[in-house]
N, C-alpha and C positions, 0 to 999 in steps of 0.2 A: 870585272863591268866597273870596278870602282879603282884600280888601279889607270887603265886605260882614260878612266874621263878627268881623272888629277893628270895624268899626263900632256890634255887637252886644256888645261888650267883651270877645270869646270869643280864646280863647288861639292864637295860630295858630305851627306849626313845623312843619320838614322831617324833624325828626327822631320815629320811630314809636316808637320805644324812649318815648316820655315819657308814651305814652296810657294806659300801667303804672301812676301815680300820677295819674291824669285822673279820678279819682272816678268813675269813668264806667260805664254801667250794660251799654250795649251801643255797639259800632265799625258804622259804615256805610264800605263800599268803592268806591269807585267807579270804575273806570279806573285802578286804581293801575298794575299792569303789572309788580309784582315779588310772588315769593314773602315771609308773613309771616312768620316764624320761630317755632317753636312755646311757647317763654316767652314770647310778644309776647301768643298767645292763650288760654296759661293765665292770663294776667292777664286781658284784655280779649276776651269772645267777640262775637265780627265776623260781621256779615251784606254779602252781594256782590249789588251791580247788575251783572246780565252779560246784557247786550245780543247775546243767542240762544239758541236753546233746545235748555240743553243737555241732552245731550253732544255736540253739533251743535256744532261752533266753541268749542273750548276755546282759551282763550290771548289774544293781545295785539289783535288786529284781526280781532274778529266782522262789522262790523258789513262791513267792504271783502271779507272774502271773503266771506261771501252775497250778494252783489252780482255779482263772479264767476265765483261759483258758476253763477250767474242763478239762486238762488233766489226762489221767491213767495212764499212767508212767513216769516219771521222771528220776532223775540219777545223778550222779559224774563223771563229768570229772577229769581226773588232770593233769593238758595242761602246756604247755612252754608259759612262760611273754614275751608277746611282748610290742611295745609302740601303739598299737593301743589295742580299747577294746577288750577283751577275743578272741584275733583273732589268738592267737598262736597252736602248733600242739598237739595232745593229746597223751600223753603215754600210758593212762589208762582210760578206763571207763566203769560205772557200772549201770545198767538200776536198778530200782527201783521203784516200784508199787504204785500208792497213792489212799490210801485209801477212801470210797466217803464221808464219813464224818471227813478224818483227817483234824488238826488246820493246818497253817500255823509253828507254834510252835514245834509242832509236829513232821511234815513231815521234819522241819530244822535239830533239835535233831538225827533226823536216818541217815538224807544226810552226818552228819557231821561224826555220827560213821561207814560208811560206807570210807568216804573221807578218813579217820586216818587211815584204814587197807588197803585204797590201796598206800597210802602213804610210808608206811609201809613194804608194799611188795614191789613197786619199788626203794626202799631205800637198800632193802636185793638183792635187786638178778639185779638192773641195770637199771634204766631210757632207755637203748636204744637211736631210734631214733624217734621222735614222727614223730603224724602220722599228716595230715593236712585236718582241717575238708571241710566233703564234704556237699553241698545241701545252701539253703537258707535260712541265717538267720534271727532271730528277734532279737529284741529288749525286756529289761525287766528294762524300767523306774520306775524309785521310785515310791512306792505308794504315791498321796498326799491323805488330808485329804475330800477334796471333795469324792472321787472313794469310800471313807467307808461310804457315805450314802446310806440308804436306799433308794431304787426308787420303791416305790409298786405297777408304771407301769411295773416293767419286773417280769417273771415269776420264781417263789417261787425258783428253782434251779440256776436260778443266785443268788436269793438272798444268797442263801444258800451262793457257796460260797465266797459270802463278810463277810458274819458271821465268817468266816472260818479261817477268816485274822487277827481276832480280833481284839475288837475298832470301832467295824460296830457302826453306828449310825441314829435313826431319830427324828423326833420331836413327842413332843405328847402336844398339848392346848400351842406352845411356845418357850417349852421347852426341849433340849435335852437327848433323852434318851439312853444309849447303848442298845445295843441287844447284849449280851456278848457268849448266847449259844442259839441255834437252831437246829427246823429237817426240813425237806421239809413237805406237807401232801399233796395229793391230790386237794382235794377238800375242797373249804373254803367257807361262804355265807358272801354278802354281795360285796360294792363296790369296789376296791384297799386301803389298807391302814386301812379299818372297822376291830375291834379285837372283837370276839365272842367265849366266852370258850378258851381262848390262842392263838386262833389261828392266826393270820393276814392274813387277804386277799392279793390276787397279782395278778396279771395281769392274770396268768396260776398257779392255785393250792395257799396254800397256806404256809405259816411261824408258828411253832407249836413255840412259845418261850417259853422256857426253864429259862435263869435266864438273869436278866435285870439290869441297874442300871440308876434309877435319876436323873438327873444331882444335886449332891449337897450331893446326899446317895450314903451308898452303895448297892454294888449286892444284890439283892435277889431274889425269888424264877417268873417267870411274874402273878402267879394263883394269891400273895400273893399284885404284884404290880396294879393286875388288880382289886382285891377287895376293896385297897384303891384309883381310883383314884376317887370316886364316881359316883352317878346313871349319867343314859344316854346315848348313844352310845358311844363306844371310840373309835379315830379314829386316825392314825396315821400319819405323814406325814405335810409340809406347811401348 
């Protein structure tokens, strides 16, 4: 994005206070991740393209939290930037269905397209007055690495949501194994974490492993990994 702006002859800076002297009429914020101070907002009004249906999932990781929660619908809000965390009124909003196997990167890309259209439409027709948010807010904290660990004592449906975020991991014989692609199945043999025929058992059902990445190696098909793991039963987890 910075290189595209530079090619257009636009100034690029990481100093947000520079907007005070930019001569702009409106600022547009996307995934900024920090609160903007009142003196800057007083100098330049701003709108934010936020990837959720506010007030649900205010904060840093709305797409990931929507997937982890099993939300079937999320969306995009074009909102007024205030000093608070995603508390401003909403100018435009559009719902977006979440696919049952959709990954966080894919959903984010779709929401970005929707957000761009909302912004362009608002700039062409006018922002009008924002509508205050209604309902109980929920907060989308940043995803911590520990949350990407696959706990095989949980149901397969929940583990599948973790895999959809990207960089999900488990352990195999004391070393980390990334699970890059997997799909849930209704039944799996063995105790939680046992792997048979490419299926890892969970507390309920199992995950059919499709693509994995052993520590220090490249991604590979799960069946190739299983064949090369050696004789004896395979078990994932600590």
